[in-house]
C-alpha positions as CSV (number, residue, x, y, z in Angstrom):
1,M,-6.7,15.8,-12.3
2,P,-10.4,14.2,-12.8
3,T,-13.0,16.6,-13.2
4,W,-16.5,15.5,-11.7
5,L,-19.9,17.1,-12.2
6,G,-22.9,16.8,-10.1
7,I,-26.1,17.6,-11.4
8,D,-29.3,18.2,-9.1
9,I,-32.3,18.3,-11.1
10,G,-35.4,19.8,-9.3
11,G,-39.1,20.6,-10.2
12,S,-38.3,24.5,-10.7
13,S,-34.4,24.7,-11.2
14,V,-31.3,22.8,-12.1
15,K,-28.1,23.3,-10.1
16,V,-24.8,22.1,-10.8
17,A,-21.5,21.7,-9.1
18,V,-17.9,20.9,-10.5
19,V,-15.2,19.2,-8.4
20,R,-11.7,18.8,-9.5
21,S,-9.4,16.3,-7.6
22,A,-5.7,16.9,-7.2
23,Y,-3.1,15.4,-5.0
24,R,-4.9,14.9,-1.8
25,K,-7.1,18.0,-2.1
26,L,-10.4,18.4,-3.8
27,T,-11.3,21.7,-5.4
28,L,-14.7,23.1,-5.8
29,V,-14.1,24.9,-9.1
30,G,-17.6,25.8,-10.4
31,L,-21.2,26.5,-9.2
32,A,-24.3,27.2,-11.6
33,T,-28.0,27.3,-11.6
34,A,-30.8,27.4,-14.4
35,D,-34.5,27.8,-13.6
36,V,-36.8,25.2,-15.4
37,T,-39.5,27.1,-17.4
38,A,-42.8,25.3,-18.0
39,S,-43.1,26.1,-21.7
40,G,-42.6,23.5,-24.2
41,G,-43.3,20.5,-21.7
42,V,-41.4,19.6,-18.5
43,V,-38.8,17.1,-20.3
44,P,-37.5,19.9,-22.9
45,A,-37.5,22.6,-20.3
46,T,-35.5,20.6,-17.7
47,R,-33.1,19.5,-20.7
48,D,-32.9,23.1,-21.6
49,A,-32.1,24.1,-18.0
50,V,-29.3,21.6,-17.8
51,T,-27.6,22.8,-20.8
52,K,-27.8,26.1,-19.7
53,A,-26.5,25.1,-16.2
54,V,-23.7,23.3,-17.8
55,S,-22.7,25.8,-20.6
56,G,-20.3,27.8,-18.3
57,E,-17.8,24.8,-17.7
58,K,-15.6,24.8,-20.7
59,Q,-13.6,21.8,-20.0
60,G,-15.7,18.5,-20.3
61,P,-16.1,16.4,-17.2
62,D,-14.5,13.0,-16.7
63,A,-17.6,11.7,-15.0
64,V,-21.0,13.0,-14.2
65,A,-23.4,12.3,-11.4
66,T,-27.3,12.9,-11.1
67,A,-30.4,11.5,-9.2
68,V,-33.9,10.5,-9.5
69,D,-36.3,12.3,-7.2
70,G,-37.0,10.6,-4.2
71,S,-40.7,10.6,-5.0
72,R,-40.1,8.2,-8.1
73,A,-38.3,5.7,-5.7
74,A,-39.1,3.7,-2.7
75,I,-36.6,3.5,0.3
76,H,-36.8,0.9,2.7
77,R,-34.5,-0.3,5.8
78,L,-34.2,-4.1,6.2
79,A,-33.0,-6.6,8.9
80,L,-31.9,-9.8,7.2
81,P,-30.6,-13.2,8.5
82,S,-26.9,-13.1,8.6
83,T,-27.0,-16.7,7.0
84,A,-28.3,-14.8,3.7
85,Q,-24.9,-12.8,3.4
86,K,-23.6,-15.0,0.4
87,Q,-27.0,-14.6,-1.3
88,L,-27.6,-11.1,-0.1
89,A,-29.0,-9.9,-3.7
90,E,-31.5,-12.7,-4.3
91,V,-33.0,-12.8,-0.8
92,L,-33.1,-8.8,-1.0
93,A,-35.0,-8.8,-4.3
94,Y,-37.5,-11.4,-2.4
95,E,-37.9,-9.0,0.5
96,L,-38.4,-6.0,-1.9
97,E,-41.0,-7.7,-3.9
98,A,-43.5,-7.7,-1.0
99,Q,-42.8,-4.0,-0.2
100,V,-42.7,-2.0,-3.2
101,P,-45.8,-1.0,-5.0
102,F,-44.6,-1.9,-8.7
103,D,-43.2,-5.0,-10.4
104,L,-39.6,-5.7,-9.5
105,D,-38.8,-7.1,-13.1
106,G,-39.0,-3.6,-14.3
107,A,-37.0,-1.9,-11.5
108,V,-33.5,-1.6,-10.5
109,F,-32.2,-1.3,-6.9
110,D,-29.1,-0.9,-4.9
111,W,-28.5,-1.1,-1.0
112,R,-25.9,-0.3,1.3
113,P,-25.2,-2.3,4.7
114,L,-25.3,-0.4,8.2
115,E,-22.3,-1.4,9.4
116,R,-22.5,0.2,12.7
117,T,-26.0,-0.8,13.7
118,N,-26.0,-3.7,16.3
119,L,-28.4,-6.3,15.4
120,E,-27.6,-9.7,17.0
121,G,-27.6,-12.4,14.2
122,Q,-29.1,-10.0,11.4
123,I,-27.7,-7.9,8.8
124,A,-29.2,-4.2,8.7
125,L,-29.2,-2.6,5.4
126,I,-31.1,0.4,3.6
127,A,-32.2,-0.1,0.0
128,A,-33.7,1.9,-2.6
129,V,-35.7,0.8,-5.6
130,A,-36.9,2.7,-8.9
131,R,-38.6,2.0,-12.1
132,V,-36.2,1.5,-15.0
133,E,-38.1,3.7,-17.1
134,D,-37.7,6.4,-14.4
135,V,-34.0,6.0,-14.3
136,R,-33.6,6.0,-18.0
137,A,-35.6,9.1,-18.4
138,R,-33.2,11.1,-16.3
139,I,-30.4,9.5,-17.9
140,D,-31.6,10.5,-21.3
141,I,-32.4,14.2,-20.0
142,V,-28.6,14.5,-19.0
143,R,-27.0,12.6,-22.2
144,E,-29.3,14.9,-24.7
145,A,-28.2,18.1,-22.7
146,I,-24.5,17.7,-22.3
147,G,-23.7,14.7,-24.8
148,Q,-22.6,12.5,-21.9
149,E,-24.6,10.0,-19.9
150,P,-24.0,10.2,-16.0
151,E,-22.0,7.5,-14.5
152,R,-24.0,7.5,-11.2
153,V,-27.7,8.0,-10.6
154,G,-28.4,8.5,-6.9
155,V,-31.7,8.5,-4.9
156,G,-33.3,11.6,-3.5
157,A,-31.8,12.7,-0.1
158,L,-29.7,9.6,0.1
159,T,-27.4,11.4,-2.1
160,L,-26.8,13.9,0.6
161,A,-24.8,11.2,2.4
162,A,-21.7,11.8,0.2
163,L,-21.2,15.0,2.0
164,V,-20.6,13.2,5.6
165,P,-16.8,12.6,5.1
166,Y,-16.5,16.3,4.2
167,I,-18.5,18.0,7.0
168,A,-16.8,18.2,10.2
169,G,-19.4,17.1,13.2
170,F,-21.2,14.5,10.9
171,E,-18.8,11.8,12.2
172,D,-19.3,12.1,16.2
173,G,-22.0,9.6,16.0
174,A,-24.7,12.0,16.9
175,P,-28.0,11.3,15.2
176,V,-28.8,14.5,13.1
177,A,-31.3,15.3,10.2
178,I,-30.5,17.3,6.8
179,V,-33.5,18.8,5.3
180,D,-33.4,19.9,1.7
181,L,-35.9,22.5,1.3
182,G,-37.1,22.9,-2.3
183,S,-39.9,25.1,-4.0
184,K,-42.1,22.3,-4.6
185,A,-41.0,19.5,-2.5
186,S,-38.9,18.9,0.3
187,E,-36.5,15.9,1.6
188,V,-35.4,14.5,4.6
189,L,-32.2,12.5,5.5
190,I,-31.5,11.2,9.0
191,L,-28.0,10.1,9.8
192,E,-27.0,7.9,12.7
193,R,-23.2,7.2,13.5
194,A,-22.3,9.0,10.3
195,E,-24.6,6.5,8.4
196,A,-27.8,7.2,6.1
197,V,-30.5,5.4,7.8
198,F,-33.8,7.2,6.8
199,A,-34.9,9.1,3.9
200,R,-38.2,10.5,2.7
201,T,-39.5,12.9,0.3
202,L,-42.2,15.6,1.5
203,S,-44.6,17.0,-0.9
204,T,-44.4,20.3,0.6
205,G,-41.9,23.1,-0.1
206,T,-41.3,26.8,0.2
207,E,-43.2,27.9,-2.9
208,S,-46.5,28.6,-0.9
209,L,-44.9,29.9,2.1
210,P,-45.9,31.5,4.6
211,A,-49.2,29.7,4.3
212,T,-47.7,26.0,4.1
213,A,-45.0,26.6,6.8
214,S,-47.1,24.9,9.7
215,R,-47.9,21.9,7.3
216,L,-43.9,21.8,6.2
217,A,-42.9,21.6,10.1
218,R,-45.7,18.9,10.6
219,D,-44.3,16.9,7.7
220,I,-40.8,17.0,9.2
221,R,-42.1,15.9,12.6
222,V,-43.9,13.0,11.2
223,S,-40.9,11.9,9.3
224,F,-38.9,12.1,12.7
225,A,-41.8,9.9,14.2
226,A,-41.7,7.3,11.5
227,H,-38.0,7.1,12.0
228,R,-38.3,6.5,15.7
229,A,-41.1,3.9,14.8
230,Q,-38.7,1.9,13.0
231,G,-36.3,1.8,16.1
232,G,-34.2,4.9,15.2
233,E,-33.1,7.8,17.6
234,A,-34.6,11.2,17.4
235,P,-32.1,13.8,15.8
236,N,-30.8,16.5,18.1
237,R,-29.9,18.7,15.4
238,V,-31.2,19.8,11.9
239,Y,-29.3,21.0,9.0
240,L,-30.9,23.0,6.3
241,C,-29.8,23.1,2.7
242,G,-31.3,23.8,-0.8
243,G,-32.9,27.1,-2.1
244,G,-35.5,27.1,0.9
245,A,-32.7,27.3,3.3
246,F,-32.5,30.9,2.6
247,V,-36.0,31.8,3.2
248,S,-36.1,34.6,5.8
249,G,-36.9,33.3,9.3
250,A,-36.8,29.3,8.2
251,E,-34.2,28.6,10.9
252,S,-35.8,30.2,13.8
253,F,-39.4,29.0,12.7
254,L,-38.3,25.2,12.3
255,S,-36.4,25.5,15.5
256,A,-39.5,26.6,17.4
257,E,-41.6,23.9,15.7
258,L,-39.3,21.0,16.0
259,E,-38.2,22.2,19.5
260,I,-34.4,21.1,18.4
261,P,-31.6,23.4,17.1
262,V,-31.8,24.3,13.4
263,Q,-29.1,25.7,11.4
264,L,-27.6,26.0,7.5
265,I,-25.5,23.0,6.7
266,P,-21.5,23.7,7.1
267,V,-19.6,24.2,4.4
268,P,-17.7,21.1,3.3
269,A,-13.8,20.8,3.8
270,L,-13.1,21.7,0.1
271,D,-10.9,24.2,-1.4
272,T,-13.1,27.0,-2.5
273,S,-10.5,29.6,-3.8
274,A,-11.7,29.4,-7.1
275,L,-15.1,30.7,-6.0
276,A,-16.1,34.3,-5.3
277,P,-16.8,34.8,-1.4
278,S,-20.5,35.6,-2.2
279,T,-20.8,32.3,-4.1
280,V,-19.1,30.4,-0.9
281,T,-21.9,31.7,1.2
282,E,-24.5,30.1,-1.2
283,L,-23.0,26.6,-0.9
284,P,-25.8,25.4,1.1
285,R,-28.0,25.9,-2.0
286,Y,-25.8,23.6,-4.0
287,A,-25.4,21.1,-1.3
288,K,-27.3,18.3,-3.3
289,A,-25.1,19.0,-6.4
290,V,-22.0,19.1,-4.6
291,A,-22.9,15.7,-2.7
292,L,-23.5,14.2,-6.3
293,A,-20.1,15.4,-7.5
294,L,-18.4,14.1,-4.4
295,S,-20.1,10.6,-4.9
296,L,-18.0,10.1,-7.8
297,A,-14.7,10.2,-5.6
298,G,-15.7,6.9,-4.3
299,R,-16.0,7.9,-0.5
300,G,-19.7,8.6,-0.4
301,S,-22.4,6.0,1.0
302,G,-25.2,7.0,-1.6
303,M,-26.7,4.8,-3.8
304,N,-26.2,4.0,-7.5
305,L,-29.2,3.0,-9.7
306,R,-26.8,2.3,-12.7
307,R,-27.5,-1.5,-12.5
308,G,-28.5,-4.2,-14.2
309,P,-29.8,-3.2,-17.9
310,L,-28.8,0.3,-17.0
311,A,-25.0,-0.5,-16.0
312,F,-22.8,2.3,-17.1
313,E,-20.3,1.2,-19.7
314,R,-17.4,3.2,-21.3
315,G,-17.5,3.3,-24.9
316,F,-14.8,3.6,-27.6
317,S,-15.7,7.3,-27.7
318,W,-14.5,7.9,-24.4
319,V,-11.1,6.2,-25.1
320,R,-11.0,8.0,-28.4
321,E,-11.5,11.3,-26.4
322,R,-8.3,10.4,-24.0
323,I,-6.2,9.1,-27.0
324,P,-4.0,12.4,-26.4
325,L,-3.6,12.0,-22.9
326,L,-2.7,8.3,-23.1
327,A,-0.2,9.1,-25.9
328,G,1.3,11.9,-23.7
329,L,1.5,9.8,-20.8
330,A,3.0,6.9,-22.9
331,A,5.6,9.3,-24.3
332,V,6.4,10.4,-20.9
333,I,6.9,6.7,-19.7
334,L,9.1,6.1,-22.8
335,V,11.3,9.0,-22.5
336,S,11.8,8.3,-18.8
337,F,12.5,4.6,-19.4
338,V,15.3,5.7,-22.1
339,F,16.8,8.1,-19.7
340,S,17.0,5.8,-16.8
341,G,18.5,3.2,-18.9
342,W,21.2,5.8,-20.4
343,A,21.7,7.0,-16.7
344,R,22.3,3.6,-15.4
345,L,24.7,2.8,-18.3
346,H,26.8,5.7,-17.8
347,S,27.0,5.3,-14.5
348,V,28.3,1.6,-14.8
349,H,30.7,2.8,-17.5
350,K,32.1,5.6,-15.0
351,E,32.4,2.8,-12.3
352,R,34.3,0.8,-14.8
353,E,36.6,3.3,-15.6
354,A,37.2,4.1,-12.2
355,L,38.0,0.4,-11.2
356,E,40.5,-0.2,-14.3
357,G,42.2,2.9,-13.2
358,A,42.9,1.8,-9.8
359,L,43.7,-1.5,-10.9
360,G,46.2,0.0,-13.1
361,T,47.8,1.9,-10.3
362,V,48.1,-0.9,-8.1
363,T,49.5,-3.3,-10.7
364,K,52.1,-0.7,-11.5
365,E,53.0,-0.2,-7.6
366,V,53.0,-4.0,-6.8
367,L,54.0,-5.9,-9.8
368,G,55.9,-3.5,-11.9
369,K,53.9,-3.5,-14.9
370,E,50.5,-1.6,-15.3
371,T,47.6,-3.3,-16.6
372,S,43.7,-2.4,-16.6
373,S,42.9,-6.2,-17.3
374,A,41.6,-8.4,-14.2
375,Q,43.0,-11.7,-16.0
376,E,46.1,-10.0,-17.2
377,A,46.8,-9.0,-13.7
378,Q,45.9,-12.5,-12.5
379,D,48.4,-14.1,-15.0
380,I,51.3,-11.6,-13.8
381,L,50.7,-12.5,-10.2
382,S,50.6,-16.1,-10.7
383,K,54.1,-16.1,-12.5
384,A,55.5,-13.5,-10.0
385,V,54.8,-15.5,-6.8
386,G,54.9,-19.1,-8.4
387,L,51.5,-19.9,-6.8
388,A,51.2,-23.7,-5.7
389,D,48.4,-25.6,-4.2
390,E,50.6,-26.6,-1.1
391,D,49.2,-27.3,2.1
392,P,50.7,-24.8,4.8
393,L,50.2,-27.1,7.9
394,P,53.2,-29.3,9.1
395,H,52.8,-33.0,9.1
396,A,53.6,-33.2,12.8
397,D,52.7,-31.0,15.5
398,A,52.8,-30.8,19.4
399,F,49.8,-33.1,19.7
400,D,51.8,-35.7,17.3
401,V,54.7,-35.5,19.8
402,M,52.4,-36.2,22.7
403,V,51.1,-39.3,21.1
404,R,54.5,-40.4,20.1
405,L,55.6,-39.9,23.6
406,S,52.6,-41.9,25.2
407,Q,53.4,-44.9,22.8
408,A,57.2,-44.5,23.8
409,V,56.3,-45.0,27.6
410,P,55.9,-49.1,28.4
411,M,52.8,-49.9,30.4
412,S,54.9,-51.2,33.4
413,M,56.7,-47.8,33.6
414,V,55.2,-44.9,35.8
415,H,55.8,-41.7,33.9
416,D,54.8,-37.9,34.6
417,V,55.0,-35.2,32.3
418,E,55.2,-31.9,33.8
419,E,55.8,-29.5,30.8
420,L,55.8,-30.2,27.0
421,E,57.0,-27.1,25.1
422,M,57.3,-26.7,21.4
423,Q,58.4,-23.8,19.5
424,R,58.6,-24.0,15.6
425,A,60.1,-27.5,15.5
426,H,62.0,-27.8,18.7
427,V,60.4,-29.5,21.5
428,V,61.4,-29.4,25.4
429,V,59.8,-32.1,27.4
430,R,60.3,-32.0,31.4
431,G,59.0,-35.7,32.9
432,V,59.5,-37.7,36.0
433,V,60.5,-41.3,35.8
434,G,61.6,-44.2,38.0
435,S,65.2,-44.0,37.1
436,I,67.6,-42.5,34.6
437,P,67.6,-45.9,32.3
438,D,63.9,-45.3,31.9
439,A,64.2,-41.8,30.8
440,Q,67.2,-43.2,28.1
441,S,64.7,-45.9,27.2
442,I,62.2,-43.4,26.3
443,A,64.6,-41.3,24.3
444,S,66.0,-44.2,22.5
445,T,62.3,-45.4,21.4
446,L,61.4,-41.9,20.3
447,S,64.6,-41.5,18.2
448,D,63.2,-44.5,15.9
449,Q,60.1,-42.7,15.4
450,P,59.5,-40.9,12.0
451,C,59.7,-37.0,12.0
452,L,61.5,-36.8,15.3
453,S,65.3,-36.7,15.6
454,D,68.2,-35.4,17.7
455,V,66.6,-36.9,20.5
456,K,68.6,-36.0,23.8
457,I,68.4,-36.2,27.4
458,K,70.0,-32.9,28.4
459,N,69.5,-33.0,32.3
460,T,68.8,-35.5,35.1
461,T,67.9,-34.5,38.8
462,Q,66.6,-36.5,41.7
463,A,63.2,-35.4,42.7
464,V,62.6,-33.6,46.1
465,G,61.5,-36.0,49.1
466,S,61.2,-39.0,46.3
467,D,63.9,-41.5,44.7
468,R,62.5,-40.6,41.4
469,Q,64.4,-38.7,38.8
470,K,63.4,-35.8,36.9
471,Y,64.7,-35.3,33.3
472,V,64.9,-32.9,30.5
473,M,64.6,-34.0,26.9
474,E,65.0,-32.0,23.9
475,L,64.3,-33.1,20.3
476,D,63.3,-31.8,17.0
477,V,60.5,-32.1,14.8
478,K,61.1,-32.4,11.2
479,C,59.3,-34.6,8.7
480,P,60.6,-35.3,5.0
481,E,57.5,-33.7,3.6
482,D,58.2,-30.4,5.1
483,V,61.4,-30.1,3.4
484,K,61.1,-28.2,0.1
485,S,63.8,-28.9,-2.6
486,P,65.7,-25.8,-3.6
487,P,64.5,-24.3,-6.9
488,K,66.4,-25.6,-9.9
489,K,68.5,-22.8,-11.7
490,K,67.6,-22.3,-15.4
491,G,69.1,-24.6,-17.6
492,E,70.1,-27.1,-14.7
493,S,67.5,-29.6,-16.2
494,S,68.5,-29.5,-19.7
495,T,72.2,-30.0,-18.7
496,S,71.5,-32.9,-16.2
497,T,69.6,-34.6,-19.1
498,G,72.4,-34.1,-21.5
499,T,74.8,-35.4,-19.3
500,A,73.2,-38.5,-18.8
501,S,72.2,-39.2,-22.4
502,V,76.1,-39.0,-23.3
503,G,76.9,-41.2,-20.5
504,S,74.6,-44.0,-21.7
505,K,76.2,-44.3,-25.2
């Protein structure tokens, strides 16, 4: 069961979520948070907070995901000609270079096509760009804190898109917004047709509330207006997450300011039985950490900036850590193979014993001698019945009689066959001829034919209303080839030979 760890590194706290995958089920097994203290510098304080937040996880994760701040990346929605499909990476790099405020040679970027956006003859996509040094710094913090590099590095609010497949209501196609309220900064993500189409980081958080409440609401409205300016739809609902989502009156205040319904983000459809009920109610606070862990499942649509020079590679240490597991799996496979082979051989052996027993019973009843060998039974059977490769069909049949009869009738004679019946080797012919001598002539001709014998005219009568004669002729069909010679008695051949030898002297 793989275990995924999502690490949400914020300006004032670090939140982690642990998700474990089982058969057709994802289980949220742990949530933790740690404050980032300003003593000793920002980077050491963040690293210590990550270490503290992950310290409660006893089992090492199989994969780790984190994200860079949205303020350290540039997010753009682009439309490219469909002819650039095969060279999308090169064309996209050229387009982004003109829009980002830093050199693209020292940056990494990722993109996702917007499949449900209808643009005739164009490809709509959203891209995120960040400096290599910023992404590497985030990777170093995680590696130094837990001794393991993150496999994925997301970008700001776009990481929240990984929650879409697990929250009911997001896939109905309606445009919605997710606002992650942090203490020092906030992030806005807009979904259309269950796709992340717009993301922005706001410099206003909940740290100075209620003095900055109006400014926060204004920044969110400006973000919605910027999305509409790009041709997007205004969201009809806002979901809150992050630590600021639990500020008293946040939902009602923002709902009044934005004039649309505002509520806490729903709990993802995960197994939360391993968490305390009080912790489950705090899930919106850890939404981004949970989304990062779920992005490792491969169903999310978030970005991954571990590309190019930062591409993630599993080293030998990763394989070495899993040698016991791999050895166990190999042993199980080997044992299963041996057992399967033994079971098959045992089954074949039992089946052979049953067949040999049945053969012995049949040979004893039929041949009078019991044997379990198929070859021996075949030899006994051949000797018992004297099998010979003889043709069982006779050399002459009713069709041959009809042919011979037609040949025996001269062309000048009018002859009709009323019936020709053949039973075994005896044939009865009922015909009509002009006179009795004609019938006798036909019988005489058939008597000279091979395989036909005892040809006789049994009866003649005058046809009614005619001067023609009806006749009944019988004959036997027996060819010399059909007559089998009687079997020779034992010793007869040798005796005959001996007698012939004596007479010749």
